[in-house]
N, C-alpha and C positions, 0 to 999 in steps of 0.2 A: 798565846803561850808565853811563858816567862823565860825560858832558856832558848838557845839556838833551836830553831824549828826542825821538824822531822825531815825537811828537805835536806839538811846536812846529813842526817842519819841515812837517808836514801842514797846520798852520794857515797858515804862510807860503805854502805852495803854493796854498792856497785863495785867499789875497789876490792871488796872481799871476794866477790864473785870472780872476776878475772883474777945592880947595886948590891944584891944579896944573892949569891949563887945558891943559897939554900936557906929556907926560913930558920931563924935561930931557935935553938931548943930553949926557949924562954922559961924562966922559973916563975912560979907564982901563977897569977891569973890575969886575964885581960879585963880591964875595968869596964863596968857597965856604962853604956851610952845614955845620954839624955833622951835620945830619940832613936829607937831601933830601926825604923824605916830609913832615917837619914844615914845611919851606919851602913846599911846594906847598899843604898844608892851611892854613897861615897866610895864604898869598896869597889863597885863596878867602875866608877870613874877612875880610881887609882889603877885598877887592873888594865883598863883600856890604854893607859899611858905607858905601860911597860914596854920596854924595847926587846924583851926576850922572855920566854918561859917554856917549860916542859909540862905537858899534860898527859895523864893516863886516864883513859876512859874505859869503863866497864858498862856494858848494856845487858840488862837482864830482861827477857820476856817480850821482845818485839814479836817473837813467835814462841809458841809453847815450848818451854825447856831450853830456849836459846840463850846463850851467853856469848857475847862478842867483846873482845878486848882490843884496844887500839892505843897507840901512843902517838903523840904529836909534839914537834918542836916548832916554835915560832921565833923568827928573827925579823925585826922591823926593817923595812916598812911592809914587806909583802911576801916573805918567804916562809913556807911551811914544809915540814917533812912528816909524812904519815907512815907509821910502821904498823902493818896489818898482817894477818896470817897469810895473805897473798903476796907479801913482800913490802918493800919500801917504795913509797911514791913521793915525788917532789912536786910542789906547787909554787910557782912564781907568778905573782900577779893573778891574772884570770886564766892561766894555762896550767894544766896538770900534765906532768910527764910520767906516763905509766910504763913501768919496766916489767917486761915479761919475755921469757925464753930468749934472753940475751938481746932483746930489742927494746927500743924506747919509742912510744907513740905519744904525740902531743894531742891533748884533748881540751878544747875551750870549755870554760866553766861560766855559769851565769855570773854576771858582774857582782862583785862583793860577796859572793857566797860564803867564803870562809871568814869574812870580816865578823860574822856572827860569833866566832870564837873569841873575838877581842872584847866582847862586852858580856859578862855573865848575866846581866839584867838588861833587857832591851829598854830603850829610852821611853817606849810607849807604855811600859808597865805602870799600873796604877797601884801605888802603895798607900791606900787610904788608911784611916784609923782602924786599928784592930787587925790589919792585914799581916803585920810582922810581929812575931812573938820572940822576945828575948828569952832564950832557954838557958842562959847562964854559962859559966866557964866549963869547958869540956877539954881535957887533955887529948891530943890526937897524935899518937905515936911519939910522945915526948915533947910535942910542941904545945905551948899554951894557946888555946883558942877560945873564942866565945861563939856559941851556936845560936843561930836564928832560924826560925821557921816562917816561911812566907806562904800564905794561903793563896792559891790560884783563884781565877774568876769563879764566881758562884756557879755551881753546876758543872764545872770542868773536871772536878775530881783530882786536880793537880795540886801538888805541894812542892816547895823547894826548901832545902835546908842548906844553910851556909855555915861554914866554920871559918871565922876570921881571926887572923893572928894579931899580935900587938901592933903591927904596922897598919892594920885595917885592910889587909889583903886576904883574899880567899885562899885557904889552904885546901879546902875540899868543898864541893857543891854536890848535892844529891837531889835529883828530880824524880818524883813519882807521879805517874799519870796513866792514861789509857790511850791505846792506839788500836783502831779496829776492834774495840771492845775488849782488848787484851791488856792487862796491867803490865806496865814496864817500869824499870828503874834505871836511871843513868847516874853513875857516880863518876865525878871528875876530880882527880887529885892533881894539884899544881905544885911545881917545884922549880928550882933554878930561875926564879924570877929576877929579871935584870942581870942575868949572868952574862958578862961580856965575852966569856969563852965559848958560849953556845953558838954553833954555826949551822947553817943549812947550805951545803956546797951546791954548785951547779950540777945539774943531772948529767 
């Protein structure tokens, strides 16, 4: 798979059961790259180097008619805050602090589980010839971006779309695929990248 695997979504579902503070509203368009695949890979590398970001996730269709919304703040090196319909959860390192009914429980997580959020494109992704399509300039809520479509492995039915800003950072990523023969769509919107004022306090 090309984005954080569904293990992360399973974790998010479990929670549901119980430099630039903002991308500049750039004028004009983002220049076309010489190599679209390299542009996407470089975007993932730049994103992994960020010290902080805010993400908003919308999941459609993991189950028929389902829509799940979640927000997350990340502050390096290993602090995350997840805001879900079930409340706010804090993760530090490989420990989740689950808040419920006025109490906080500590739950160990698989090592590096949320590190998957740090890389929009896994290192093992194979972006061969014809895998990445440059779809041209696309304004995204006042931000000048360039869109790319990444075709998943043959037969997977997966596609990714990236909207990269003038700095070569992802403003939005959309993944379409299938889980248990049901179509799903995950949309991730990023903001507050390298915002030094973003904090994840102790639980």
